[in-house]
BAKOLVO-213439 format. One record per atom (N, C-alpha, C, O): residue in one letter; z, y, x. Coordinates in steps of 0.2 Angstrom, whole numbers, padded with zeros to 4 digits, always signed. Atoms other than C-alpha are relative to their C-alpha. Layout:
BEGIN
AZYX
...
// end
This chain:
BEGIN
X-0007+0001+0001
X+0458+0097-0135
X+0001-0004-0006
X-0001-0002-0011
X-0003+0004+0007
X+0466+0085-0147
X+0007-0001+0001
X+0009+0000+0006
X-0006+0002+0000
X+0483+0081-0152
X+0003+0004-0005
X+0000+0008-0009
X-0004-0004+0005
X+0497+0089-0163
X-0001+0007+0001
X-0001+0011-0004
X+0001-0007-0001
X+0496+0106-0155
X-0007+0003-0002
X-0008+0009-0004
X+0007-0002+0002
X+0477+0106-0158
X+0000+0000-0008
X-0004+0004-0010
X+0000-0001+0006
X+0480+0102-0175
X+0004+0006-0004
X+0002+0008-0009
X-0004-0005+0003
X+0493+0115-0178
X-0004+0007+0002
X-0003+0011-0002
X+0005-0005-0001
X+0480+0127-0171
X-0007+0000-0004
X-0010+0005-0003
X+0007+0001+0002
X+0465+0121-0181
X-0001+0005-0005
X-0007+0006-0007
X+0001-0005+0004
X+0467+0136-0192
X-0005+0005+0003
X-0009+0008+0000
X+0004-0005-0004
X+0460+0146-0178
X-0004-0004+0006
X+0000-0006+0011
X+0004+0003-0005
X+0446+0138-0168
X+0000+0004+0006
X+0000+0001+0012
X+0000-0003-0006
X+0446+0152-0156
X+0007+0000+0004
X+0007-0001+0010
X-0008+0001-0002
X+0466+0151-0153
X+0000-0007+0004
X+0001-0008+0010
X+0000+0007-0004
X+0464+0132-0150
X-0003+0000+0006
X-0001-0002+0011
X+0004+0001-0006
X+0450+0133-0138
X+0003+0005+0005
X+0003+0002+0011
X-0003-0004-0006
X+0459+0147-0128
X+0006-0003+0003
X+0008-0003+0009
X-0007+0004-0002
X+0476+0137-0128
X-0003-0005+0004
X-0001-0006+0010
X+0001+0006-0003
X+0467+0121-0123
X-0002+0002+0007
X+0001-0001+0012
X+0002-0002-0006
X+0458+0130-0109
X+0006+0003+0005
X+0007+0001+0011
X-0006-0001-0003
X+0475+0138-0103
X+0003-0006+0002
X+0005-0006+0008
X-0004+0006-0001
X+0484+0122-0103
X-0004-0005+0005
X-0001-0007+0009
X+0004+0004-0004
X+0470+0112-0095
X+0000+0003+0008
X+0001-0001+0013
X+0001-0003-0008
X+0468+0125-0080
X+0007-0001+0003
X+0007-0004+0008
X-0006+0002-0003
X+0487+0124-0078
X+0001-0006+0003
X+0004-0007+0008
X-0001+0008-0001
X+0487+0105-0078
X-0004-0001+0006
X-0001-0005+0011
X+0005+0001-0004
X+0472+0105-0067
X+0003+0003+0008
X+0002+0000+0013
X-0002-0004-0006
X+0480+0117-0054
X+0005-0004+0004
X+0006-0004+0010
X-0005+0003-0003
X+0495+0106-0051
X-0003-0008+0001
X-0001-0011+0006
X+0002+0007+0000
X+0486+0088-0053
X+0004-0005-0005
X+0010-0003-0006
X-0004+0004+0005
X+0491+0074-0065
X+0007-0003+0003
X+0012-0004-0001
X-0006+0002-0003
X+0504+0067-0053
X+0007+0005+0000
X+0012+0003-0002
X-0006-0005-0001
X+0514+0083-0051
X+0002+0002-0008
X+0008+0002-0010
X-0001-0001+0007
X+0512+0087-0070
X+0004-0005-0003
X+0008-0003-0007
X-0005+0006+0003
X+0520+0070-0075
X+0007+0001+0004
X+0012+0000+0000
X-0006-0001-0003
X+0534+0074-0062
X+0004+0006-0003
X+0010+0006-0004
X-0003-0006+0003
X+0538+0091-0069
X+0001-0002-0007
X+0007-0001-0008
X-0001+0002+0007
X+0537+0084-0087
X+0007-0004+0000
X+0011-0002-0004
X-0007+0003-0001
X+0551+0072-0082
X+0005+0003+0002
X+0010+0002-0001
X-0006-0004-0003
X+0561+0084-0073
X+0003+0004-0006
X+0009+0005-0007
X-0002-0004+0006
X+0561+0095-0088
X+0003-0005-0006
X+0008-0003-0009
X-0003+0005+0005
X+0564+0080-0100
X+0008-0001+0002
X+0012-0001-0002
X-0008+0001-0003
X+0580+0076-0089
X+0004+0005-0002
X+0010+0003-0003
X-0004-0006+0001
X+0587+0093-0091
X+0002+0000-0008
X+0007+0003-0010
X-0001+0000+0007
X+0585+0091-0110
X+0004-0007-0003
X+0006-0008-0008
X-0003+0006+0001
X+0593+0073-0109
X-0004-0004-0004
X-0002-0009-0008
X+0006+0004+0004
X+0576+0066-0116
X-0004-0003+0004
X-0010-0006+0002
X+0004+0004-0005
X+0570+0058-0100
X-0001-0007-0002
X+0003-0010-0005
X+0001+0007+0000
X+0562+0041-0101
X+0003-0003+0007
X+0007+0000+0010
X-0003+0003-0006
X+0566+0030-0087
X-0003+0003+0006
X-0009+0005+0007
X+0002-0005-0007
X+0566+0039-0070
X-0005-0003+0003
X-0006-0009+0003
X+0006+0001-0003
X+0551+0038-0061
X+0000+0001+0007
X+0003+0006+0009
X+0000-0002-0007
X+0549+0038-0042
X-0006+0005+0001
X-0012+0004-0001
X+0005-0005+0000
X+0540+0054-0037
X-0001+0003+0008
X+0003+0002+0011
X+0002-0003-0006
X+0532+0062-0021
X+0001+0007+0000
X+0000+0011+0005
X-0001-0008+0001
X+0535+0079-0028
X+0005+0003+0004
X+0011+0001+0005
X-0005-0004-0004
X+0543+0091-0016
X+0007+0001-0004
X+0007+0004-0010
X-0006-0002+0003
X+0562+0093-0021
X+0000+0007-0003
X+0003+0009-0008
X+0000-0007+0002
X+0560+0112-0021
X-0005+0001-0007
X-0003+0005-0011
X+0004+0000+0007
X+0546+0110-0035
X+0003-0002-0005
X+0003+0002-0010
X-0004+0003+0005
X+0557+0099-0045
X+0006+0004-0003
X+0007+0006-0008
X-0006-0004+0001
X+0572+0110-0043
X-0002+0006-0004
X+0002+0008-0009
X+0001-0006+0004
X+0563+0125-0049
X-0002-0001-0007
X-0001+0003-0011
X+0001+0002+0007
X+0556+0116-0064
X+0005-0002-0004
X+0005-0001-0010
X-0007+0001+0004
X+0573+0111-0070
X+0003+0007-0001
X+0006+0008-0006
X-0003-0006+0001
X+0579+0128-0067
X-0003+0005-0006
X+0000+0009-0010
X+0004-0003+0006
X+0565+0134-0079
X+0002+0000-0006
X+0000+0004-0011
X-0002+0002+0006
X+0573+0126-0093
X+0005+0005-0003
X+0004+0008-0008
X-0006-0003+0002
X+0589+0135-0095
X+0002+0007+0004
X+0005+0011+0002
X-0002-0005-0006
X+0590+0147-0079
X-0006+0004+0002
X-0005+0006+0008
X+0006-0003-0003
X+0573+0155-0077
X+0002+0006+0002
X-0001+0009+0007
X+0000-0007-0003
X+0580+0172-0075
X+0005+0000+0006
X+0006+0005+0009
X-0003+0000-0006
X+0591+0166-0061
X-0003-0003+0006
X+0001-0004+0011
X+0004+0002-0006
X+0578+0159-0050
X+0000+0005+0005
X-0003+0011+0003
X+0001-0004-0005
X+0579+0167-0034
X-0006+0001+0004
X-0010-0004+0004
X+0006+0000-0005
X+0566+0174-0022
X+0000-0006+0005
X-0005-0009+0005
X+0001+0006-0004
X+0570+0161-0010
X-0001-0006-0003
X-0005-0010+0000
X+0003+0006+0004
X+0568+0147-0023
X-0007+0001-0001
X-0011-0004+0000
X+0007-0002+0002
X+0552+0155-0028
X-0004-0002+0007
X-0009-0006+0007
X+0004+0001-0006
X+0546+0156-0010
X+0001-0007+0002
X-0005-0009+0005
X+0002+0007-0002
X+0550+0138-0006
X-0005-0004-0003
X-0009-0008+0000
X+0005+0003+0004
X+0539+0133-0021
X-0007+0003+0004
X-0011-0001+0005
X+0007-0003-0003
X+0525+0145-0013
X-0002-0004+0006
X-0008-0005+0007
X+0002+0003-0006
X+0527+0136+0003
X-0003-0007+0000
X-0006-0009+0004
X+0002+0006+0002
X+0524+0120-0005
X-0008+0000-0003
X-0012-0004-0002
X+0005+0001+0005
X+0511+0124-0018
X-0005+0007+0000
X-0010+0007-0003
X+0003-0007+0000
X+0505+0142-0014
X+0001+0004-0005
X+0004+0001-0010
X-0002-0004+0005
X+0506+0157-0025
X-0004-0002-0007
X+0000-0002-0012
X+0002+0003+0006
X+0493+0150-0038
X+0003-0006-0004
X+0003-0007-0010
X-0004+0006+0002
X+0503+0134-0038
X+0006+0002-0003
X+0008-0002-0008
X-0005-0003+0003
X+0518+0143-0042
X+0000+0003-0007
X+0004+0002-0011
X+0002-0003+0007
X+0510+0152-0057
X-0002-0007-0005
X+0000-0007-0011
X+0001+0006+0004
X+0504+0134-0063
X+0006-0004-0001
X+0006-0007-0006
X-0007+0005+0000
X+0521+0125-0060
X+0004+0005-0006
X+0006+0002-0011
X-0004-0004+0006
X+0529+0140-0071
X-0003-0002-0007
X+0000-0002-0011
X+0004+0001+0006
X+0516+0137-0084
X+0001-0007-0003
X+0001-0008-0009
X-0001+0007+0002
X+0518+0118-0085
X+0006-0002-0001
X+0008-0006-0005
X-0007+0001+0001
X+0536+0119-0084
X+0003+0003-0007
X+0008+0001-0010
X-0002-0003+0006
X+0537+0131-0098
X-0003-0003-0006
X+0001-0004-0011
X+0003+0004+0005
X+0525+0121-0109
X+0005-0007-0001
X+0007-0009-0007
X-0003+0006+0000
X+0534+0105-0105
X+0008+0001-0004
X+0011-0003-0008
X-0006-0002+0003
X+0551+0114-0111
X-0001+0001-0006
X+0003-0003-0010
X+0001-0001+0005
X+0543+0119-0126
X-0001-0006-0005
X+0001-0006-0011
X+0001+0007+0004
X+0537+0102-0131
X+0007-0004+0000
X+0008-0008-0005
X-0007+0005+0001
X+0555+0094-0128
X+0004+0004-0005
X+0008+0001-0008
X-0004-0003+0006
X+0562+0108-0139
X-0003-0001-0007
X+0001-0001-0012
X+0003+0001+0006
X+0550+0105-0152
X+0002-0008-0003
X+0004-0009-0009
X-0002+0006+0001
X+0554+0087-0151
X+0007-0001-0003
X+0009-0004-0007
X-0008+0000+0001
X+0573+0090-0151
X+0001+0002-0007
X+0006-0002-0010
X-0002-0002+0006
X+0573+0099-0167
X-0004-0002-0006
X-0004+0000-0011
X+0003+0003+0005
X+0561+0089-0177
X-0006+0002-0002
X-0009+0001-0007
X+0007-0003+0001
X+0545+0097-0175
X-0005-0005+0005
X-0009-0002+0010
X+0005+0004-0005
X+0535+0083-0166
X-0006+0001+0000
X-0010+0000+0004
X+0007-0002+0001
X+0519+0090-0173
X-0002+0005+0005
X-0007+0007+0006
X+0002-0005-0005
X+0521+0103-0159
X+0002-0003+0007
X+0002+0001+0011
X-0002+0003-0006
X+0527+0091-0145
X-0006-0004+0002
X-0010-0007-0001
X+0005+0004-0004
X+0516+0083-0132
X-0007+0000-0003
X-0010-0004-0007
X+0007+0000+0001
X+0498+0089-0135
X-0004-0005+0002
X-0010-0006+0001
// end
């Protein structure tokens, strides 16, 4: 793992390795195209989206990712079930992790902590 988050974790090689493994597993479970679509959806909520890109991602998945940013406690069982229907239970977990990490990266950038944004 490389990048700013890795540098921030450099004081603990074990923590950096565990974080890298965790992040890679979540990204691998969704695949690069879906990870990018989720990252863009989260950035849109923060008003930090780059140029909108076309995506084949299911709308239920993107809607869930957008709600994770400010409304995660209001996500309904039906909304989660729609994601499970698209991605399966492991996919729902991976989506939740990727959306949360994307949210954290956007927030870090917004408050002037670019060293923690986009590992």
